[in-house]
C-alpha positions in Angstrom: 21.3 -9.6 19.4 17.9 -10.6 18.8 14.8 -9.6 20.5 14.1 -14.0 21.5 17.9 -13.7 22.5 16.6 -10.7 25.0 13.4 -13.0 26.3 15.9 -15.9 27.1 17.8 -13.5 29.4 14.9 -12.9 31.7 13.6 -9.7 30.3 10.0 -9.8 29.8 8.7 -11.7 27.2 7.1 -10.1 23.5 3.3 -10.5 24.9 4.1 -8.9 27.9 6.0 -5.7 26.0 3.3 -5.4 23.1 0.1 -6.0 25.0 1.4 -3.6 27.3 2.1 -1.3 24.9 -1.2 -1.1 22.6 -3.0 -0.9 25.9 -1.6 2.2 26.7 -2.1 3.5 23.2 -5.4 3.0 23.6 -6.2 4.2 26.9 -4.6 7.4 25.7 -6.9 7.6 22.5 -9.8 6.8 24.3 -8.8 10.2 27.3 -8.2 12.5 24.9 -11.2 11.2 22.6 -13.8 11.8 26.1 -12.0 14.9 27.1 -12.4 16.5 23.4 -16.3 15.0 24.2 -16.9 16.7 27.5 -15.0 19.7 26.4 -17.7 20.4 23.3 -20.6 19.0 25.2 -20.1 21.3 27.8 -19.3 24.1 26.3 -22.8 23.4 24.0 -24.7 23.0 27.4 -23.3 26.3 28.6 -24.2 29.2 26.1 -26.6 29.6 23.5 -24.2 31.9 22.1 -21.5 29.3 22.0 -23.7 27.1 20.6 -24.5 29.2 17.7 -21.5 29.9 17.5 -20.8 26.0 16.8 -23.8 25.7 14.2 -22.3 28.2 12.5 -19.4 26.1 12.6 -20.8 23.5 11.2 -22.4 25.1 8.1 -19.1 26.8 7.6 -17.2 23.1 7.4 -20.1 21.7 5.1 -19.4 24.4 2.5 -16.1 24.3 2.8 -16.3 19.9 2.7 -19.3 20.8 -0.3 -17.2 23.4 -2.4 -13.6 21.6 -2.0 -11.9 19.1 -4.0 -11.9 14.8 -3.2 -14.4 12.2 -3.9 -18.0 12.5 -2.7 -17.6 9.4 -0.7 -15.3 11.5 1.7 -17.3 14.7 1.5 -20.3 12.3 2.3 -18.4 10.3 5.2 -17.5 13.9 6.9 -20.7 15.9 6.8 -23.1 12.9 8.2 -21.4 13.8 11.4 -21.5 17.2 10.7 -25.0 17.8 10.9 -26.0 14.9 13.1 -23.2 16.4 15.8 -23.2 20.0 14.8 -20.9 20.7 17.5 -18.8 17.8 18.2 -18.7 17.1 14.9 -17.8 20.6 12.8 -15.1 20.9 15.4 -13.6 17.3 15.3 -13.4 18.0 11.5 -11.6 21.0 12.1 -9.1 19.1 14.6 -8.4 16.6 11.6 -8.2 19.5 8.9 -5.9 21.2 10.8 -3.4 18.6 12.3 0.0 19.5 11.4 1.6 15.8 10.8 0.9 15.3 7.6 1.6 19.2 6.6 4.6 18.3 8.0 5.5 15.4 6.0 3.8 16.3 3.0 6.3 19.4 2.8 9.3 17.2 3.5 8.3 14.7 0.5 8.2 17.3 -1.6 11.6 19.1 -0.4 12.7 15.4 -0.9 11.3 15.1 -4.8 13.1 18.4 -6.2 16.3 16.7 -4.3 15.4 13.6 -6.6 14.2 15.1 -10.0 17.4 15.3 -11.3 18.4 11.3 -10.7 14.9 10.3 -12.1 14.7 11.8 -15.9 12.5 10.4 -18.6 15.2 9.3 -21.1 13.8 10.9 -24.9 15.0 8.0 -26.9 13.2 5.5 -24.8 10.1 7.0 -25.0 9.8 7.7 -28.2 10.9 3.9 -28.6 7.3 3.9 -26.9 5.2 6.0 -29.0 6.3 4.0 -32.1 4.9 1.0 -30.8 1.8 2.4 -28.0 0.8 6.3 -28.5 -1.8 6.1 -26.1 0.9 4.4 -23.9 3.0 6.8 -24.3 0.3 9.3 -23.5 -0.5 7.9 -20.4 3.9 7.4 -19.7 3.9 11.3 -19.9 1.2 11.4 -17.3 3.3 9.4 -14.8 6.4 11.3 -15.3 5.1 15.0 -15.2 2.3 14.4 -11.9 4.3 11.4 -10.1 7.8 11.8 -11.3 8.0 8.4 -12.6 9.6 7.6 -16.0 9.4 4.3 -18.1 12.6 2.5 -18.9 13.5 -0.1 -21.7 16.9 -2.6 -20.6 15.1 -3.9 -17.6 14.4 -7.4 -17.1 11.6 -9.5 -15.0 10.5 -12.6 -13.1 7.0 -13.4 -11.6 6.5 -15.3 -8.3 3.2 -16.4 -8.5 3.6 -17.5 -4.5 6.4 -16.2 -1.5 7.9 -19.6 -1.4 9.0 -19.0 -5.0 10.1 -15.4 -4.4 11.7 -16.1 -0.8 14.5 -18.2 -2.2 15.3 -15.7 -4.9 15.8 -12.9 -2.4 17.9 -14.8 0.1 20.6 -15.6 -3.0 20.3 -11.9 -3.6 21.2 -10.6 -0.2 24.5 -13.2 -0.4 25.4 -10.9 -3.8 24.9 -7.5 -2.1 27.9 -5.6 -2.6 27.4 -1.8 -1.2 24.4 -0.9 0.2 20.6 -3.1 0.9 17.7 -0.7 1.7 14.4 -2.8 3.2 11.2 -1.3 3.1 8.5 -3.2 4.9 4.9 -2.9 6.3 4.8 -5.4 8.3 7.7 -7.5 10.4 7.6 -10.6 12.4 10.0 -12.5 14.3 10.2 -16.0 12.4 11.8 -18.2 10.2 11.5 -15.6 7.4 12.5 -12.7 9.0 15.9 -14.3 10.6 16.8 -15.6 8.1 17.3 -12.9 6.0 18.1 -10.4 9.4 21.8 -13.3 9.8 22.1 -12.4 6.0 22.3 -8.9 6.7 24.8 -9.2 9.7 27.2 -11.1 7.8 26.6 -7.8 5.1 27.7 -5.4 7.3 30.7 -7.0 8.7 31.6 -7.3 4.6 31.6 -3.3 5.0 27.9 -3.5 2.8 25.8 -0.5 4.0 22.2 -1.9 4.9 19.0 0.0 5.9 15.7 -1.0 7.0 12.3 1.0 7.5 9.1 -0.2 8.7 5.7 0.9 9.6 4.9 2.0 13.0 2.0 -0.3 13.2 4.4 -3.2 13.8 4.9 -1.8 17.4 1.6 -2.3 18.0 1.4 -6.2 17.8 4.3 -7.4 16.1 7.9 -5.3 17.5 9.2 -3.4 20.6 9.1 0.1 20.7 12.8 -0.7 20.8 14.0 -3.0 18.4 15.5 -0.5 16.5 18.5 -0.5 18.6 19.1 -4.1 18.3 19.5 -4.4 14.8 21.8 -0.8 15.4 24.2 -3.0 17.8 24.8 -5.0 14.4 25.2 -1.9 13.0 22.4 -2.0 11.0 20.4 1.7 10.4 17.3 1.4 11.1 13.8 3.1 11.9 10.5 2.8 12.2 7.9 4.6 9.8 5.2 7.2 12.1 5.5 5.3 15.5 2.4 5.0 17.5 2.7 7.6 20.6 -0.4 8.0 23.4 -1.4 11.3 21.1 -4.1 11.9 18.6 -2.7 12.3 14.7 -4.7 11.6 11.5 -1.2 11.7 10.1 -1.3 7.7 12.1 -3.5 7.4 9.4 -1.2 6.8 6.7 0.7 4.3 6.6 4.0 3.1 5.2 2.0 -0.4 3.2 5.2 -0.3 0.5 6.9 -3.7 0.3 10.8 -2.2 -1.3 14.1 -4.7 -1.3 16.7 -2.5 -3.5 20.2 -4.3 -3.7 22.9 -2.2 -4.6 21.2 0.1 -7.7 20.6 -3.4 -9.7 17.8 -5.7 -8.1 14.4 -4.5 -6.9 12.0 -6.5 -5.4 8.7 -5.6 -4.6 4.8 -7.2 -4.2 2.5 -8.4 -1.6 4.7 -10.0 0.7 6.1 -8.7 3.6 9.0 -10.0 6.6 6.8 -12.6 8.0 6.2 -16.8 7.8 2.6 -16.8 6.7 3.6 -15.3 3.6 5.6 -18.4 3.0 3.8 -20.3 4.2 5.8 -22.0 6.6 2.8 -20.8 9.4 -0.9 -21.0 8.5 -3.4 -18.2 9.0 -6.4 -17.7 6.8 -5.6 -21.3 5.0 -3.3 -21.1 2.4 -1.5 -17.2 1.9 -1.7 -16.9 -2.2 0.9 -13.8 -3.2 2.7 -12.4 -5.5 5.9 -10.6 -5.7 8.3 -10.1 -8.7 12.0 -8.7 -9.1 13.0 -6.4 -11.6 16.7 -6.1 -12.6 18.5 -3.6 -14.9 17.5 0.4 -15.6 14.3 0.5 -13.4 15.4 -0.5 -10.5 16.9 3.2 -10.0 13.2 4.5 -9.5 12.8 2.1 -6.5 16.2 3.4 -4.7 14.5 6.7 -4.5 11.4 6.1 -3.1 13.0 4.7 -0.8 15.2 7.1 0.1 12.8 10.1 -0.5 11.0 8.1 2.6 14.4 7.5 4.8 14.8 11.2 4.8 11.5 12.6 6.2 12.8 12.4 9.4 16.5 13.0 8.5 18.4 16.5 9.1 21.4 15.9 7.3 21.0 15.9 3.9 22.0 12.9 1.5 24.4 12.2 -0.7 21.6 11.0 -3.4 24.8 10.2 -6.5 25.9 7.4 -4.5 23.2 5.6 -5.0 23.4 5.7 -9.1 22.1 2.4 -10.4 25.2 1.4 -12.5 24.7 0.3 -16.2 24.3 -3.8 -16.8 25.4 -4.5 -19.9 24.1 -7.9 -20.2 20.5 -6.5 -19.2 18.8 -7.3 -22.5 15.1 -6.1 -24.1 12.7 -7.3 -22.6 9.6 -4.8 -23.2 9.0 -1.1 -20.5 9.0 -0.5 -17.8 7.0 1.8 -14.8 7.6 1.6 -11.8 5.7 4.0 -9.0 5.2 4.8 -5.4 1.6 6.6 -4.2 1.3 9.1 -1.6 -1.6 9.7 0.0 -1.0 14.0 -0.2 -1.6 15.9 -3.1 -4.7 16.0 -5.9 -3.2 12.6 -7.9 -4.0 9.6 -6.9 -1.2 7.1 -9.1 -2.2 4.1 -7.5 -5.6 4.5 -8.7 -4.6 6.0 -11.9 -2.9 3.2 -13.0 -5.3 0.1 -12.1 -8.3 3.3 -13.9 -5.2 3.7 -17.5 -6.2 -0.1 -18.1 -10.0 -0.7 -17.6 -10.5 2.4 -19.5 -7.8 1.2 -22.7 -8.7 -2.3 -22.5 -9.7 -4.6 -25.7 -10.1 -7.7 -24.5 -9.5 -8.9 -21.1 -8.7 -7.1 -17.8 -7.9 -10.5 -15.1 -7.5 -8.9 -10.9 -6.0 -10.5 -7.8 -7.4 -8.5 -4.4 -7.5 -9.0 -0.8 -10.2 -6.2 -0.2 -12.7 -4.7 -3.1 -14.1 -1.4 -1.3 -14.6 0.8 -4.0 -15.1 4.3 -4.8 -18.5 5.2 -7.4 -15.3 6.3 -9.9 -13.3 2.9 -9.7 -17.4 1.0 -9.3 -18.1 3.0 -12.7 -14.3 1.9 -14.6 -14.8 -2.0 -13.9 -18.9 -2.1 -14.7 -18.1 -0.2 -18.0 -15.2 -2.2 -18.8 -17.5 -5.0 -18.7 -20.5 -4.0 -20.4 -18.4 -2.7 -23.7 -17.6 -6.4 -23.8 -14.5 -6.7 -21.6 -14.1 -9.5 -20.0 -13.1 -8.4 -16.1 -12.8 -10.9 -13.9 -11.1 -10.8 -9.9 -10.2 -13.0 -7.9 -10.9 -13.0 -3.7 -10.0 -15.0 -1.2 -12.5 -17.4 0.3 -11.1 -17.4 4.0 -10.9 -13.0 4.6 -8.3 -11.8 7.1 -10.5 -8.7 8.3 -13.8 -10.4 8.4 -15.8 -6.9 8.6 -13.9 -6.1 5.0 -15.1 -9.1 3.4 -18.9 -8.1 4.7 -18.1 -4.2 2.9 -16.6 -6.3 -0.3 -20.4 -8.4 -0.3 -22.6 -4.9 -0.7 -20.4 -4.4 -4.3 -20.7 -8.5 -5.3 -24.5 -7.9 -7.4 -23.9 -4.4 -9.0 -20.7 -5.6 -10.9 -22.4 -9.4 -11.3 -25.5 -7.1 -12.6 -22.5 -5.8 -15.3 -21.3 -8.9 -16.4 -18.5 -8.9 -13.8 -17.5 -13.0 -13.0 -16.2 -13.2 -9.3 -14.3 -15.6 -7.7 -13.0 -16.5 -4.4 -9.7 -18.6 -3.9 -10.7 -22.4 -2.2 -7.4 -23.0 -0.2 -7.3 -19.9 1.5 -6.4 -15.9 1.9 -5.6 -14.0 -1.7 -3.3 -11.6 -0.6 -2.2 -10.8 -4.3 -2.6 -7.6 -6.3 -2.1 -7.2 -9.6 -3.9 -6.5 -12.3 -3.2 -8.2 -16.2 -4.8 -7.2 -19.8 -4.7 -7.9 -22.6 -1.1 -10.1 -22.9 0.4 -6.8 -23.0 0.0 -5.2 -20.0 0.3 -5.8 -16.2 0.9 -4.3 -12.4 2.4 -5.8 -9.5 2.4 -4.0 -6.7 1.2 -3.1 -3.2 -2.0 -1.0 -4.6 -5.5 -3.5 -2.8 -8.3 -2.1 -4.1 -9.5 -0.1 -1.9 -9.8 3.4 0.0 -6.7 2.7 2.4 -4.5 2.9 -0.8 -5.6 4.2 -3.4 -6.2 7.7 -0.6 -4.4 7.3 2.8 -1.4 4.8 2.6 2.4 5.2 0.6 2.5 2.3 -1.9 4.0 1.6 -5.3 4.0 -0.7 -8.0 5.7 -1.8 -11.6 3.7 -1.4 -15.0 4.8 -3.9 -17.4 4.3 -3.0 -20.7 5.0 -6.2 -23.9 7.1 -7.7 -21.2 8.0 -11.7 -21.1 6.9 -12.1 -17.4 3.0 -10.7 -19.1 2.4 -14.3 -20.2 3.6 -16.1 -17.0 1.3 -13.8 -14.8 -1.8 -14.3 -17.1 -1.1 -17.9 -16.9 -0.2 -17.9 -13.3 -3.8 -16.7 -13.6 -5.6 -18.6 -14.8 -4.3 -22.1 -12.9 -5.3 -19.7 -9.7 -8.7 -19.9 -11.0 -9.2 -23.4 -11.2 -8.6 -23.2 -7.4 -11.7 -21.1 -7.1 -15.4 -21.2 -7.0 -17.6 -18.5 -8.9 -19.9 -16.2 -6.8 -23.1 -15.8 -8.2 -26.5 -13.4 -7.5 -27.5 -16.2 -5.6 -24.7 -16.6 -3.0 -24.9 -13.4 -2.4 -28.7 -13.8 -0.9 -27.6 -16.6 1.0 -25.3 -15.0 3.3 -26.2 -14.2 6.8 -28.3 -11.2 7.7 -26.6 -9.5 10.1 -23.0 -9.9 7.5 -25.3 -8.1 4.9 -26.4 -5.3 8.1 -22.6 -5.0 9.1 -21.2 -5.1 5.4 -24.1 -1.7 4.8 -23.6 -0.1 7.3 -20.1 -0.1 7.5 -19.9 1.1 3.9 -21.4 4.4 4.6 -17.7 4.7 6.5 -15.9 2.8 3.9 -13.9 5.7 2.9 -12.2 5.6 6.1 -11.4 2.2 6.4 
């Protein structure tokens, strides 16, 4: 039974359920926040000794931040409120820092990673063949395996999709071929033509004995789907769960969203990229003009990494051990050799920022060009320096951005970086027909990345993400060809354009940039 069918039977409509829950959660957050603030304000006024203790605590927090690991931007965004509000700022930082939610998830993922390690071993023969072609990329692959548990694969084929519209028919076709299992993990799901078409096939596959697991991010419960939606799917035999559902309590782990887009079929086929499961991603519904997104399908050995990425996330909340051996990718002798692949996952926990490192490696090793599409441009110092240094040493760096943004505040922040990038020789373009949601890097006709990682703090530091690096694969030319075609529909940004921006938008952008690490 679908949520639409429940509505037809007289139960409250989607908007009533969603908006009621959303309002409840927001009010709960505000009440808790007000309680914390009022309590600490009262203690500050109550006693000089207590206030002095908070000043000492604030000083210790600043020392901890200054001497701890992390980027300068994150330290600054916390030091400012601690210094300006020595009582509330310090206590709020301690409260966030000591939250158990993120630590529990981190420890659980570390355990799961150890369990899947034996299924994700690097083949030495593949690495040696890669070394003969490119020693630098081999060293990068060593880093990805040692610090991200991401092997490099051969015997894999790929198909790049310039639009979600072109990907969707292949998703339906591959779903119909599934015989053993189907895994889906998405950030956004909304009832409509796209999701309902997929759901119908999933229901049919369950009847055929195919195992179907579906996981989506908890933010969907705020605006798109009711909290009981998994129960509806379970009635049809689909195993379903919400990752980190939003509850009426204040916790820092709500900042760590599952931004991945993964579809795995029988361990043979995997899809990833920017497209979620909602109609705007295939231009069945217009939001912010024409929706330009990209995705990729891979077949062969590299699929196994996406299988185990999914299983690790699924098992965060599971109490029973997983039989990982059931999901080993079968041998596919008909798959031809077509370059090398490094599928990867990104976690917000730990010192390694795999998604960011993938992009930095391309920028720092490119010889001729790096062409980028991204919906957001909210950069830390390290990424800004990598982009500008690449351009200054003669690399052709181009960035395609949306012309019609989905988040106005993020667009205002992005424009605060324009002048510095333009001065360094980077070319910035805006996609005139509408919104760019694609996340791609392509470089030197040799290397490309397709995935879910945006050029912003959220993707680099806060979200779970995924992607795949391609090297000497035939689809790299297809990706670059699509980039050039997209440029024909773009308008080049000049420094004069920034001067034409409304004063209020410039002010908003500069103020929000201070808080960019939290955006």
